[in-house]
C-alpha positions in Angstrom: 0.0 0.0 0.0 3.1 2.2 -0.2 2.3 5.5 -2.0 -1.5 5.3 -1.5 -2.8 8.5 0.0 -6.2 7.6 1.3 -8.0 7.5 4.7 -9.2 4.4 6.4 -13.0 4.3 6.2 -16.0 2.2 7.1 -14.6 0.3 10.1 -16.7 -2.7 10.9 -16.3 -5.5 13.5 -17.2 -8.9 12.3 -18.0 -11.5 15.0 -17.6 -14.5 12.8 -14.0 -13.8 12.1 -13.3 -11.8 15.3 -11.8 -9.1 13.1 -12.2 -5.5 12.1 -12.5 -4.6 8.4 -11.8 -1.2 6.8 -11.6 0.3 3.4 -8.4 1.9 2.2 -8.9 3.5 -1.2 -10.3 0.8 -3.4 -9.3 -2.1 -1.2 -10.7 -3.8 1.9 -8.3 -4.8 4.7 -8.6 -7.0 7.7 -7.2 -6.1 11.1 -6.8 -9.2 13.3 -4.6 -9.2 16.4 -1.5 -7.3 15.3 -1.8 -8.1 11.6 -3.1 -6.2 8.7 -4.3 -8.6 6.0 -5.3 -7.7 2.4 -8.8 -8.9 1.7 -9.7 -7.7 -1.8 -9.2 -5.0 -4.4 -6.3 -2.6 -5.1 -6.1 0.6 -3.1 -4.9 2.7 -6.0 -6.9 1.1 -8.9 -10.5 1.5 -9.6 -12.9 -0.3 -11.9 -15.2 -3.1 -10.9 -14.5 -6.8 -11.4 -15.4 -9.9 -9.5 -12.8 -12.4 -8.4 -10.6 -13.4 -5.5 -8.3 -11.3 -3.4 -6.1 -8.9 -5.4 -7.7 -10.0 -8.7 -11.0 -8.4 -7.7 -11.4 -4.7 -8.5 -13.5 -2.4 -6.3 -14.8 1.2 -6.5 -15.3 1.9 -2.9 -13.0 4.8 -2.1 -15.8 7.0 -1.0 -17.9 4.4 0.9 -18.6 5.0 4.6 -20.3 1.7 5.4 -19.6 -2.0 5.4 -22.1 -4.6 6.5 -21.6 -8.1 7.9 -24.0 -11.1 8.4 -21.7 -12.4 11.1 -21.6 -15.7 9.2 -18.7 -15.2 6.8 -20.0 -12.6 4.4 -19.4 -8.9 4.1 -21.4 -6.5 1.9 -20.4 -3.1 0.6 -21.6 -0.3 -1.8 -19.6 -0.2 -5.0 -19.6 3.1 -7.0 -23.0 4.0 -5.5 -24.7 1.8 -8.0 -24.0 -1.8 -7.0 -23.9 -3.9 -3.8 -21.2 -6.5 -3.7 -20.5 -9.4 -1.4 -17.2 -10.6 0.0 -17.2 -14.3 1.0 -14.5 -14.7 3.6 -12.4 -17.9 3.7 -13.3 -20.5 6.3 -9.8 -20.4 7.6 -10.5 -16.9 9.0 -13.3 -18.0 11.3 -12.9 -17.1 15.0 -9.8 -15.0 14.5 -8.0 -17.6 12.3 -4.9 -16.3 10.6 -4.2 -19.1 8.2 -3.9 -18.3 4.5 -7.1 -18.0 2.6 -8.6 -16.0 -0.3 -11.8 -13.9 -0.1 -14.1 -14.0 -3.0 -15.9 -10.9 -4.3 -19.2 -11.2 -6.2 -21.6 -8.5 -7.4 -25.2 -9.0 -6.4 -27.6 -9.2 -9.3 -29.6 -6.2 -8.5 -31.0 -3.2 -10.4 -31.0 -0.3 -7.9 -33.6 2.4 -8.5 -31.1 5.1 -7.6 -27.7 5.8 -6.1 -27.1 3.8 -2.9 -25.9 5.8 0.1 -26.5 3.5 3.1 -26.4 -0.2 3.8 -27.1 -2.5 6.8 -27.7 -6.2 7.3 -30.7 -7.5 9.2 -30.5 -11.1 10.4 -33.4 -13.5 9.9 -36.0 -13.8 12.7 -35.4 -16.7 15.0 -37.7 -19.6 14.4 -40.2 -20.2 17.2 -39.5 -23.3 19.3 -42.0 -26.1 18.6 -44.0 -27.4 21.6 -42.3 -30.9 21.4 -38.9 -29.2 21.5 -39.7 -27.2 24.6 -41.1 -30.3 26.4 -38.1 -32.4 25.4 -35.7 -29.8 26.6 -37.5 -29.5 29.9 -37.5 -33.3 30.4 -33.8 -33.5 29.5 -32.7 -30.7 31.8 -30.8 -33.1 34.1 -29.0 -34.9 31.2 -25.2 -34.8 31.5 -23.2 -32.2 29.7 -21.4 -34.9 27.8 -24.8 -36.1 26.4 -25.7 -32.5 25.5 -22.5 -32.1 23.4 -23.2 -35.5 21.7 -26.6 -34.1 20.7 -28.7 -36.7 22.6 -30.7 -34.1 24.5 -34.3 -33.8 23.1 -33.7 -30.1 22.1 -33.1 -31.1 18.5 -30.6 -29.7 16.0 -30.8 -26.2 17.3 -29.7 -27.3 20.8 -26.8 -29.4 19.4 -25.5 -26.5 17.4 -25.6 -24.3 20.4 -23.6 -26.8 22.4 -20.9 -26.9 19.7 -20.6 -23.2 19.8 -22.1 -22.3 16.5 -25.3 -22.0 14.5 -26.2 -23.3 11.1 -26.0 -19.7 9.8 -22.6 -19.4 11.3 -21.2 -22.1 9.0 -21.9 -20.2 5.8 -24.7 -17.7 6.0 -27.6 -17.7 3.6 -30.5 -15.8 5.2 -31.6 -12.4 6.4 -31.8 -9.3 4.3 -30.0 -6.1 3.4 -31.6 -2.7 4.0 -30.3 0.0 1.8 -31.1 3.6 1.2 -31.1 6.0 -1.7 -31.5 9.7 -1.1 -35.3 9.5 -0.7 -36.3 5.8 -0.1 -35.4 2.7 1.9 -35.5 -0.8 0.4 -35.2 -4.3 1.8 -33.4 -7.0 -0.2 -34.0 -10.6 1.0 -31.0 -12.8 0.5 -32.3 -16.3 1.1 -32.8 -18.7 -1.8 -31.1 -16.7 -4.5 -28.2 -19.0 -5.4 -25.1 -17.9 -7.3 -27.0 -16.5 -10.2 -30.4 -15.5 -8.7 -31.6 -12.0 -9.3 -32.5 -10.2 -6.1 -35.7 -8.3 -5.9 -35.7 -5.2 -3.7 -38.9 -4.2 -1.9 -39.8 -0.7 -0.9 -39.8 -0.2 2.9 -40.4 3.6 3.1 -40.3 6.8 1.1 -40.7 7.5 -2.6 -37.9 7.4 -5.1 -37.1 10.9 -6.4 -39.4 12.8 -4.1 -37.5 15.0 -1.7 -39.5 15.9 1.4 -39.8 15.2 5.1 -42.9 13.6 6.4 -43.8 10.9 8.9 -45.9 8.0 7.7 -46.0 4.3 7.0 -44.3 2.8 4.0 -44.8 4.7 0.8 -46.5 7.5 2.8 -43.2 8.5 4.4 -41.0 11.1 2.8 -37.2 11.6 3.1 -35.0 14.5 2.0 -31.5 13.0 2.0 -31.0 9.7 3.9 
């Protein structure tokens, strides 16, 4: 990064990898323990191209936000027109410092306007079924060893908890992104899209292209500059 005159931006802590991520010019870096690790892009080169590590090209030098699903994926705004995903290598989980390559992919999305804000919203927890609650209560005195082995009646959710991770924590795949243009907020569900699936944004509030300030529900609300 020698010779690059740019400020660090968009600092984000990611619990999945126990690391902080920042933007430097057109690159994303990882800060873990005392190390600074290159994730993707080239700080002094622009353009936009998917790929791994330094093969990928980003246009994020003006971005102020990164988002994480805390399950191995980061999201960022690219050139105010695109949202892109960074799939972190499995070797980086829980602060791992082994070698690995991140993969950058552009989400298939047609944004209605320039994107200025971005956040990730996790999926709602699934309600516990009655038989699961009863089994958990009946198995409350079962030994810790049996709990780890998954023989408690709490089901898969309980077994994953005992192992220190969730299904989502092993690779992500749910939840949604919420992003804002100047005058509207949209939600972007992420589940079930696959590698080539086109994402369908849904209006949350505001009206595209109408600058005003008014309280209200959904399309009745008005924003000036989000």
